[in-house]
C-alpha positions, 0 to 999 in steps of 0.5 A: 449545493445544486439539485441534479434535477435542475439540470437533468437532460431529457432522456430523448436528448441523450444519444445511445452512441459511445462518447465522453461527457463533462460535468460543470459546476455553477462557475463553468469549471469542469469537475468530472470527465467520463466516457461510456459505451452508450451515453444514455444509460450512463448519464441517466444513472447519475440522475436517479434518486439521489439517495440511491447514489454512491456518496462520492457520486452524490457529492459530484452531481450536487456540486455540478450545475450542467452536463454536456457530451460529445459523441465519437465513433468507437470506444478507443476514440472515447478513451483518447478524448477522455484522456485529452480532456482530463489532461486539459481541465484537470477535473477535481472529481477524477482520480489523480495519481501523485508520485510518492517521490520524484523519480529521475530518468536517464535522458538522451536529447536526440532532438539536438544536433549533438545529443547529450546524455543527462539526468532529468526529472519532471515533464518529458520533452518531445524529441528526448529518449528516456530510460528509467525511472531510477530510484536515485540520481547517483545510480544513473550517474554511476551507470552512465560513468561505466558506459561512457568508456564504450559509448563516449556520448556528450554529457556537458551542458550547452555553455560548456560545449560552446566554450570548448568549441571557442577555445578549441580545447575539450573538457576533462572527459575528452582527455580521458576518452569518456567523451568523443569531443564533438566540440573540437571536431574529433567526430562530426555530427553524424558520427556522434549521433551514431554513438548516441543511437548505439547508447540508446539501443544498449539502454533499451535492452539490445545488449547482446549485440554490443557484448559480442562485438567487443568480444570479437574485437578483443579476440582479434586484437589479441590474435594480432598481438595488439595487447594494449588495444585488447586490454582497453577492449577487456576494460570496456567489456568489464564496464558493460558487464558491470552496467548489466549487473545493475539490472537483474534478469527477471524474464528469461525470454527477453520480454519488454513489459511494464508490470503494475501492482495495485494495493489499497485500503478504504482510503488510498491505493498504492501503485508500483510499476517495474519497467522490464526491457529485454528481460531486465528491470530497467526502472521502478516507479510508484504512486499513491492515489486517494480513493475518494473519487475512484467510483464516480464512474460507478454512480450506484456504488456497485463496484465498491473497492473495485480496481478497474477504474483506477487501473484504467486511469493510471494507464491513461496517465502513464501512456497518454503522453508517451511516444510509441516507443514508450509502450511495451509489448505487454502490460501486466497488471494485478487487476484488469482495467474497465473496458480492457479491450478498448484499452488494448486497442488504444495502446496498440494505436499508440505503439503501432503494434499489438499490446497485450494487457492481462493478469499473469496466472503462472510462471515467471511473470506471475512471480514477478507481479507478486514481487511488485505487489510486495513493493506496493504493500511496503510503499503503502505502509511507508506512506501511512507511517509518514502521514501518521508521523506528520505533526501538522496532519495529526493536529489537524486530525484531532481538531477535525474530530473535535469539531465534527463530534462537538467536543469541548477539547481535542481528544488527546487520548483515544481508546478503540475496542474490538471483539474477535472470535470465530462462531462464538469460540475463543472470544477476545477483546482488544483495547488500543490507545492513541495519544496525540494521534500516535499509538501508545503500545505500552497502554494496549490491553487484551481481554478474554471474554468470560461470558460470551453471548453476542458481539453487543454483550461481549463489547459491553463486558470488555468496556465494563471491566476496563472502566470498572478498574478506572472507577476503582483506581480513581476512587482509591487515589487522592483527589487529582492524583493518578500516581500509585504511591507504591510504584510511583507510576501512573495507575494502569487504568486510572486515565480516562480517555477523551474519546472511546471508539468501537468497531461497529455502527449504531448497535455497538455504540448504544451497547458501549454507552449503556456500559459506561452509563451503568458505571456512572461515567458521563464525561467520556464520549463514545462513537462507532466507526461503521465499515461499509461507508465509514460512517461515525455514529454517536449514541442516541443519534438517528443519523451518522456523522459523515466525515469527508473521505480526505479528512485527516480525522477520518484517517485517524479513526480508521487507523485506530479501528485497523489497529484494534482489529489487528491486535484483537485478531492476533490475540484470538489466533494465539488462543485458537492455536493454543486450544488446538495444541492443548495438552492434558498437562495444561489442566494440572494445577500448579504446573506452569509452562516452564515445568511442563516443558521440562517434563516433556524434554525429560520424558519425550512425550506424554505417553512416556510420561504417563508410564512414569512413576511418581518418583521418576517424575519427582526427579525432574528439577522443579517438580516436588512430590505434591506436583508429581502426584498431581501429574500422575493423577491427571495422566491416568488412562480413562479406562484404568483406575487412577492410583491412590496417591497421598497428595501431601507426601506423594506416596502411592497408597 
């Protein structure tokens, strides 16, 4: 690990012009590429006190061994050069977006003499027009099959095309009029290219022209009594209509736009984009990116959690290799990129016209970006579930926790605790259980804190109550047995966890450890996960354990913490809602929820119930004389004396 001061450039050497810089490691490999409006303040910020740097930036500068820079004239040039270097060197500390799946495109090879329409994946090729991406390859084939009636473009491979030309006989599509058969000379290269260009225009969103043209031809054929031709044109019109129905109109002004939504947590960000052409959604795509290196351009960590660098990196990746026709009129985002003006100018230079990059605030475009955001949330949730369900990743997570926390065995059973309240009211605690790295929801428990004081005291009370039950049940069981002989099932709290996780830092860990020590429990490890920097604290430790941001062990701890928080806050909200809607009937001893609902259903309101007599209340099924008398006593108005009731017989005295 290098000392940044050993390769720090002298301040006078660094220019104040805009430019792009590269950090290299000891072996000369580029590990980070960044740009700046002014190189001197940006580079100087990397070489301040190492303790003041953001942890991700600290790791980058201590890995590096040298830094170099290139001066450019404008911020747009800096953006272009930064993208070129990122693409060339693939630096390990730059943000890397990976597709959450491999998306197919409908591609037309316009660079060939006889353009071909086909399904394509992977790297885009020069001279080929792409439409999509689509969710499934079969969706492309169904759309293409519909459109071949109107645009009989070649779809065969080079080998099939060559054999057909040699034998002078077209393939099946040529016989059923779904190919213009340029292989046998039915159309020449120029005519076939016109068909391909019309097909591309239709796919690009210029659909109304073709629909109107076919309608005019159909009406003309019908007027000329050419009914067979009119029927063919009718079928062609139906094919176009069916193809258009596959893409929903989302913007009524026929806008060309790409709509990006970013949704993330502490570790990862999910991105979804809808490609809208002619007001219709033509394709959808998604990525997932780890946030480990997202803040390397923010050395002091002042923009923790900010999406600006991520948005800029994604736009560079999406449009950096595109031709001008791939850049739409508008780029709608949930968060503006860093140096938004430079990004607009860069995209405008690619497109040759103005490109608007903005966050929509109202109307159809705002509604559309909210839809894309929901897709991003679902994509992130699916990614988390898939990652959590991976056996290899779970095994790796448990092994990493064992090594990092110096445990004797992998923590197969982990319990996590959290406290939830609003200004000390309705204080509750939660216990969630993960076994083998997966939630075991049947073991979840909720606690109502009986004597709330502060978070440390409340955490101690919850742990004391849970582990006191553990001690009691273990003491009542036979040695080595946790099975209840009466039920034949494991005792509820007889399992001891291998690891206890509390939501918080050093104070919460010390409070949890004190609760266990007081009960004489010494074989359970306690750790705390602090939110600010995701540090893992151990009791009696002066410094936290820092797990790598890409660590599966850290990911498992975060899932535990988030699940405990969700479980606690759900219970707190239930109690808070119940307290806000509490009825005087809640305080009647012996009156449960079912009987309370029966009373309200019979009388309609508490006011009418208050005016009822003991005999009328007793007439409700399930209400006896004693309970009816108790209801009358509880509902007596404060300003009037409650009737004297014999609680044994229910008679008014």
